[in-house]
C-alpha positions, -999 to 999 in steps of 0.1 A, spaced: -56 172 203 -70 177 168 -103 195 167 -132 189 144 -139 219 122 -176 211 115 -206 199 135 -218 163 132 -251 147 139 -247 123 168 -277 102 159 -271 66 150 -254 65 116 -248 38 90 -216 20 91 -207 34 57 -210 70 70 -189 63 101 -158 57 81 -158 93 69 -158 108 104 -122 116 102 -128 142 75 -144 164 102 -108 173 111 -94 200 89 -58 188 89 -68 152 82 -91 163 54 -62 183 38 -38 154 42 -63 128 28 -72 149 -3 -36 157 -10 -25 121 -7 -54 109 -28 -46 135 -56 -10 124 -57 -19 87 -57 -43 92 -87 -15 111 -105 10 83 -97 -12 56 -113 -19 78 -143 19 81 -147 24 44 -142 1 35 -172 20 60 -194 54 47 -182 47 11 -190 31 20 -223 61 39 -235 85 13 -220 69 -14 -240 68 7 -272 106 13 -268 116 -22 -258 90 -45 -272 98 -69 -244 77 -82 -215 109 -91 -197 119 -54 -199 87 -44 -181 96 -68 -153 131 -52 -150 115 -18 -149 92 -28 -121 122 -43 -102 140 -9 -105 111 9 -89 106 -16 -61 142 -23 -50 149 11 -35 118 7 -12 132 -26 0 167 -13 5 160 23 18 126 19 34 139 10 69 167 36 68 141 62 58 122 54 90 150 71 109 145 103 89 107 101 96 114 99 134 141 126 133 125 153 113 92 171 109 69 147 91 48 173 74 79 191 60 93 157 49 61 148 30 61 182 13 98 178 3 90 143 -11 62 156 -33 82 184 -48 114 163 -51 94 136 -70 87 162 -96 124 161 -105 125 128 -124 92 136 -139 106 169 -154 137 150 -166 115 125 -184 95 153 -200 127 170 -212 140 138 -228 106 129 -242 101 164 -258 136 163 -273 131 128 -287 161 115 -269 143 91 -245 158 55 -243 149 25 -222 179 29 -199 168 64 -191 135 49 -178 154 25 -156 175 52 -140 145 75 -136 126 47 -119 155 40 -95 156 78 -87 119 80 -83 118 49 -61 146 62 -39 129 95 -33 95 79 -25 110 51 -4 103 72 27 68 83 17 47 54 30 63 55 64 60 93 67 23 93 55 12 65 78 32 79 108 15 113 106 -20 100 109 -20 97 147 -11 134 148 -41 145 128 -70 128 146 -79 118 182 -71 82 193 -107 71 191 -109 81 154 -77 63 145 -94 32 130 -116 54 109 -86 75 98 -65 45 88 -95 28 71 -103 59 51 -67 64 41 -67 28 28 -100 35 10 -85 65 -7 -55 45 -19 -77 17 -33 -100 42 -50 -69 58 -66 -57 24 -77 -90 18 -95 -94 53 -109 -58 61 -118 -52 33 -143 -86 38 -159 -80 75 -163 -44 69 -174 -56 46 -202 -80 73 -215 -54 101 -212 -27 82 -231 -51 82 -260 -63 118 -255 -31 137 -246 -3 112 -250 24 99 -227 39 134 -222 5 148 -212 1 121 -186 34 131 -171 23 167 -170 -8 156 -151 14 137 -126 37 168 -121 6 190 -115 -8 165 -90 25 165 -71 27 202 -69 -10 206 -58 -5 178 -33 26 196 -18 6 229 -16 -23 211 2 1 195 27 17 229 34 -17 242 45 -18 217 74 -15 233 108 7 208 126 32 218 152 62 194 156 85 205 184 109 176 181 145 186 180 173 167 163 202 158 187 234 162 166 250 136 188 225 109 178 240 81 158 221 71 126 229 34 128 221 33 165 186 48 158 182 23 129 189 -6 152 166 8 179 136 4 155 144 -33 148 151 -39 185 117 -24 195 99 -46 169 117 -77 181 106 -70 217 70 -62 209 51 -95 202 20 -80 187 38 -57 163 63 -85 154 35 -109 147 18 -84 123 51 -76 105 61 -112 100 26 -120 89 28 -91 64 61 -105 50 45 -140 48 15 -126 29 39 -108 5 57 -140 -4 28 -165 -4 -4 -145 -10 -3 -110 -23 10 -116 -59 -18 -140 -68 -34 -114 -90 -5 -117 -115 -17 -152 -122 -54 -143 -127 -51 -143 -165 -42 -180 -164 -73 -187 -143 -95 -166 -166 -82 -184 -197 -75 -220 -187 -96 -226 -156 -127 -205 -159 -127 -199 -197 -141 -164 -195 -119 -142 -217 -108 -106 -212 -141 -93 -199 -142 -120 -172 -106 -112 -163 -115 -76 -157 -142 -86 -132 -118 -110 -115 -92 -82 -112 -117 -58 -98 -133 -82 -72 -105 -80 -45 -106 -42 -46 -144 -41 -41 -141 -66 -13 -113 -47 3 -133 -14 4 -164 -31 17 -144 -47 46 -133 -13 58 -169 -4 65 -169 -34 89 -137 -22 106 -152 12 111 -182 -4 127 -164 -26 152 -140 2 161 -125 -4 196 -150 -32 205 -130 -61 191 -96 -74 203 -71 -64 177 -49 -94 182 -80 -116 175 -89 -95 144 -53 -99 132 -54 -137 136 -88 -140 119 -77 -120 88 -45 -140 85 -65 -172 87 -94 -165 64 -74 -148 36 -54 -180 26 -85 -202 32 -105 -181 7 -76 -182 -18 -74 -220 -15 -111 -222 -22 -108 -199 -52 -80 -221 -66 -104 -251 -67 -134 -232 -80 -146 -238 -115 -177 -215 -114 -170 -180 -125 -193 -160 -101 -182 -182 -71 -146 -173 -80 -155 -136 -81 -171 -138 -47 -141 -157 -32 -117 -132 -47 -137 -104 -31 -134 -122 3 -96 -126 -3 -94 -88 -9 -115 -81 22 -92 -102 43 -60 -88 28 -70 -51 32 -85 -57 67 -52 -73 78 -31 -43 66 -55 -18 81 -55 -35 115 -18 -39 115 -13 -1 108 -37 8 136 -18 -15 160 15 1 151 0 36 154 -13 28 189 15 5 203 47 22 190 60 53 208 59 85 188 97 87 186 99 52 171 68 52 149 85 61 117 111 33 120 85 7 131 62 17 102 91 15 77 99 -20 88 63 -30 82 62 -13 48 93 -33 37 68 -61 29 60 -42 -4 96 -48 -15 94 -85 -5 66 -90 -31 92 -94 -59 103 -126 -41 67 -136 -38 63 -135 -76 92 -158 -81 80 -183 -54 44 -184 -67 56 -186 -103 79 -215 -96 52 -235 -78 25 -226 -105 50 -239 -132 58 -271 -113 23 -281 -101 -1 -261 -123 -16 -227 -114 -45 -240 -92 -25 -265 -71 6 -243 -70 -12 -212 -56 -31 -235 -32 2 -248 -19 15 -212 -12 -17 -202 5 -16 -233 27 20 -226 36 10 -190 45 -18 -204 68 7 -227 86 33 -200 91 9 -173 104 -10 -197 127 24 -208 142 35 -172 146 3 -161 164 3 -192 186 40 -188 196 42 -150 200 7 -139 212 -5 -170 231 -32 -158 256 -38 -125 238 -59 -142 212 
């Protein structure tokens, strides 16, 4: 059982403070800070990558292809990587991923310094980087239950999500400044340093993993075991199918916000920035609520509520013509979306056996690869019916699918 390494006042605390309880545990604090550092570095690198890619290619379509090269390995290798997460020491696997990710970064720097960098180099390096990091989400989320007691798991997962969302806000902003100050190459050096420091931080975690690999185990049999467990677990299956549904019909709405800003709300670039930030603010605020309710609420009910309110708020946003009302509705969309992912992760952490956790989590995380399909679906409907009506249709379809799923699979649990 993980032990807290500092004292804590047991008096009634604010909901905002409660979400930081998990940082009392030394190993979780090391993991969280290491992951946060690497995430900030990743988003700094991403700004530099897309900047140099557009300078080289001069094509918006090329940027889409670059994004596809980075996302495809996660979709193809994510579930297979879950077998590795369940077979091997998760701490060592995370350390190996951090140091291995530095390889394509150093190759980029060598080509950049020599003046030999071409667009096809970027495509190959993104495929390599995506392949290495395909296992990272499953390994990171699977190790959380080993770092804190069960009663702190909601706080731990919530704070992990807060860290990633803060990095998603800070990293691009910092990257934009650093591209001007130290150039693209400097941003890649920053990313390399963040990976190395993150790996060192993970190495300081004192986590014993006594699992032994059976040489007679069959890789494909273990792979199928993960899917079989998901299929036989209604609550986990519901959350995963809902996650895939969100990825296709909800999550990529942010790519169409420039159209709303220009054609619907007429607010210009400054208003677009506020619209883009609103879901992140709402998402972080929602995690305070989850930390407050803790174990008191039925998780199946929370899952159903979040999958219901998120598309409803998106539909309302689609038909809003008032700027600040639209901002508020986007904040609520972000709150529902982030709450759904956090609750789903907690359910998997608690329900799935330790020996299957990596595989189950990897199946859940494949929803991030499905988002490429979501962009196509939402783009097609937005083109056919207009952006407001098109996105409202996709949100409505998501609501129908998730409601049917929860009614059929969970029944009396809600």
